[in-house]
VOBA-1610 file (N, C-alpha, C; in pm, whole numbers, padded with zeros to 5 digits, always signed):
BEGIN
Unk+10010+10615+14079Unk+10065+10672+13957Unk+10070+10564+13849Unk+10035+10602+13728Unk+10040+10510+13615Unk+10150+10553+13519Unk+10215+10451+13460Unk+10323+10472+13364Unk+10283+10409+13232Unk+10311+10479+13122Unk+10283+10427+12988Unk+10413+10386+12920Unk+10408+10272+12852Unk+10522+10224+12775Unk+10473+10179+12638Unk+10561+10187+12539Unk+10524+10148+12404Unk+10645+10085+12337Unk+10629+09966+12283Unk+10736+09897+12211Unk+10736+09947+12067Unk+10822+10042+12038Unk+10824+10105+11906Unk+10861+10006+11796Unk+10936+09901+11828Unk+10975+09802+11727Unk+10854+09731+11668Unk+10748+09715+11748Unk+10630+09644+11700Unk+10520+09736+11648Unk+10538+09865+11662Unk+10435+09963+11621Unk+10415+09962+11470Unk+10286+09965+11429Unk+10255+09968+11285Unk+10210+10108+11239Unk+10227+10207+11324Unk+10199+10348+11290Unk+10054+10376+11254Unk+09961+10309+11321Unk+09819+10332+11289Unk+09769+10466+11343Unk+09831+10515+11451Unk+09795+10645+11506Unk+09679+10646+11605Unk+09621+10530+11635Unk+09507+10525+11726Unk+09542+10581+11865Unk+09659+10549+11914Unk+09696+10594+12048Unk+09710+10747+12053Unk+09773+10803+11950Unk+09792+10949+11945Unk+09659+11022+11931Unk+09564+10961+11861Unk+09430+11021+11847Unk+09350+11008+11976Unk+09362+10894+12043Unk+09281+10865+12162Unk+09332+10938+12286Unk+09465+10946+12300Unk+09522+11008+12420Unk+09649+11087+12385Unk+09630+11203+12319Unk+09746+11283+12278Unk+09826+11341+12395Unk+09769+11337+12515Unk+09843+11385+12632Unk+09957+11291+12668Unk+09948+11165+12622Unk+10049+11064+12657Unk+10125+11013+12534Unk+10054+10995+12423Unk+10116+10937+12303Unk+10116+11037+12188Unk+10216+11026+12102Unk+10220+11108+11982Unk+10294+11033+11873Unk+10279+11080+11752Unk+10351+11023+11639Unk+10484+11098+11627Unk+10593+11024+11630Unk+10726+11084+11622Unk+10757+11125+11478Unk+10865+11197+11460Unk+10905+11244+11328Unk+10927+11130+11229Unk+10961+11011+11281Unk+10983+10897+11192Unk+10854+10823+11157Unk+10739+10876+11204Unk+10610+10817+11171Unk+10564+10706+11264Unk+10647+10673+11362Unk+10613+10568+11458Unk+10568+10633+11589Unk+10468+10572+11652Unk+10418+10627+11778Unk+10525+10621+11886Unk+10512+10713+11982Unk+10603+10715+12096Unk+10527+10764+12219Unk+10582+10734+12334Unk+10527+10787+12459Unk+10581+10928+12474Unk+10492+11025+12479Unk+10531+11164+12491Unk+10545+11202+12638Unk+10460+11142+12722Unk+10465+11168+12866Unk+10448+11035+12938Unk+10558+10983+12992Unk+10556+10850+13054Unk+10462+10842+13173Unk+10462+10944+13258Unk+10373+10946+13373Unk+10236+10995+13326Unk+10137+10908+13333Unk+10005+10938+13281Unk+09933+11035+13375Unk+09887+11150+13323Unk+09812+11243+13408Unk+09684+11177+13459Unk+09650+11203+13583Unk+09534+11141+13649Unk+09406+11155+13566Unk+09386+11270+13504Unk+09261+11295+13433Unk+09248+11224+13299Unk+09355+11158+13252Unk+09346+11085+13124Unk+09382+10937+13139Unk+09384+10888+13263Unk+09418+10747+13285Unk+09326+10653+13208Unk+09197+10683+13204Unk+09101+10597+13133Unk+09135+10590+12984Unk+09169+10703+12924Unk+09201+10704+12782Unk+09335+10634+12754Unk+09430+10647+12845Unk+09557+10577+12828Unk+09535+10426+12833Unk+09452+10381+12927Unk+09418+10239+12935Unk+09343+10192+12811Unk+09258+10279+12757Unk+09187+10247+12634Unk+09287+10224+12519Unk+09392+10302+12515Unk+09496+10285+12412Unk+09557+10146+12421Unk+09581+10100+12542Unk+09635+09965+12561Unk+09540+09861+12503Unk+09410+09881+12522Unk+09309+09786+12475Unk+09291+09789+12323Unk+09296+09908+12263Unk+09265+09920+12120Unk+09386+09906+12029Unk+09505+09903+12083Unk+09625+09889+11999Unk+09617+09757+11922Unk+09615+09763+11788Unk+09596+09640+11710Unk+09713+09541+11718Unk+09829+09588+11763Unk+09944+09498+11773Unk+09993+09481+11917Unk+09914+09531+12012Unk+09940+09513+12157Unk+10081+09552+12200Unk+10126+09670+12158Unk+10259+09715+12198Unk+10256+09820+12308Unk+10136+09853+12358Unk+10120+09954+12461Unk+10093+09887+12595Unk+10164+09934+12698Unk+10142+09888+12835Unk+10120+10010+12922Unk+10011+10011+12997Unk+09983+10117+13093Unk+09962+10046+13226Unk+10048+10078+13323Unk+10040+10005+13450Unk+10061+10097+13569Unk+10003+10053+13679Unk+10018+10122+13807Unk+10156+10089+13864Unk+10225+10191+13914Unk+10357+10168+13976Unk+10358+10217+14118
//
Protein backbone atom coordinates (compact mmCIF):
# COMPACT_ATOMS: atom_id res chain seq x y z
CA UNK A 1 0.00 0.00 0.00
CA UNK A 2 1.22 3.49 -0.84
CA UNK A 3 0.47 6.66 1.12
CA UNK A 4 0.59 10.21 -0.24
CA UNK A 5 1.58 13.23 1.84
CA UNK A 6 1.87 16.89 0.94
CA UNK A 7 3.42 19.74 2.95
CA UNK A 8 0.84 22.46 2.35
CA UNK A 9 3.07 25.11 3.96
CA UNK A 10 5.54 24.80 1.09
CA UNK A 11 3.00 24.44 -1.73
CA UNK A 12 3.09 27.17 -4.40
CA UNK A 13 -0.34 26.25 -5.85
CA UNK A 14 0.92 25.33 -9.32
CA UNK A 15 -1.74 22.61 -9.68
CA UNK A 16 0.49 20.03 -11.38
CA UNK A 17 -0.35 17.32 -8.86
CA UNK A 18 -4.11 17.86 -9.16
CA UNK A 19 -3.85 17.74 -12.96
CA UNK A 20 -1.58 14.68 -13.02
CA UNK A 21 -3.35 12.56 -10.39
CA UNK A 22 -6.77 13.95 -9.42
CA UNK A 23 -7.63 10.64 -7.74
CA UNK A 24 -5.15 11.55 -4.97
CA UNK A 25 -4.54 15.31 -5.08
CA UNK A 26 -6.83 18.29 -5.50
CA UNK A 27 -6.80 22.04 -5.10
CA UNK A 28 -8.49 23.03 -1.83
CA UNK A 29 -10.87 25.97 -1.45
CA UNK A 30 -7.96 28.12 -0.27
CA UNK A 31 -6.13 27.53 -3.58
CA UNK A 32 -3.45 25.29 -2.08
CA UNK A 33 -3.08 21.64 -3.08
CA UNK A 34 -4.09 18.93 -0.65
CA UNK A 35 -4.14 15.16 -0.46
CA UNK A 36 -7.70 14.14 -1.27
CA UNK A 37 -7.12 10.41 -0.78
CA UNK A 38 -4.15 9.47 1.42
CA UNK A 39 -4.16 5.79 0.43
CA UNK A 40 -3.11 5.75 -3.22
CA UNK A 41 -5.31 3.48 -5.38
CA UNK A 42 -3.26 0.68 -6.97
CA UNK A 43 -4.16 1.74 -10.52
CA UNK A 44 -2.77 5.29 -10.12
CA UNK A 45 0.41 4.60 -8.14
CA UNK A 46 2.59 5.53 -11.14
CA UNK A 47 0.89 8.90 -11.52
CA UNK A 48 1.10 9.61 -7.79
CA UNK A 49 4.84 8.89 -7.91
CA UNK A 50 5.10 11.14 -10.95
CA UNK A 51 3.59 13.95 -8.86
CA UNK A 52 6.38 13.51 -6.34
CA UNK A 53 8.94 13.84 -9.15
CA UNK A 54 7.40 16.84 -10.94
CA UNK A 55 6.50 18.95 -7.91
CA UNK A 56 8.62 22.10 -8.41
CA UNK A 57 9.02 22.66 -4.66
CA UNK A 58 9.33 18.97 -3.60
CA UNK A 59 6.53 19.01 -1.03
CA UNK A 60 4.96 15.70 -2.13
CA UNK A 61 5.95 12.34 -0.66
CA UNK A 62 4.53 9.05 -1.93
CA UNK A 63 5.82 6.02 -0.07
CA UNK A 64 5.18 2.35 0.50
CA UNK A 65 3.96 1.52 4.00
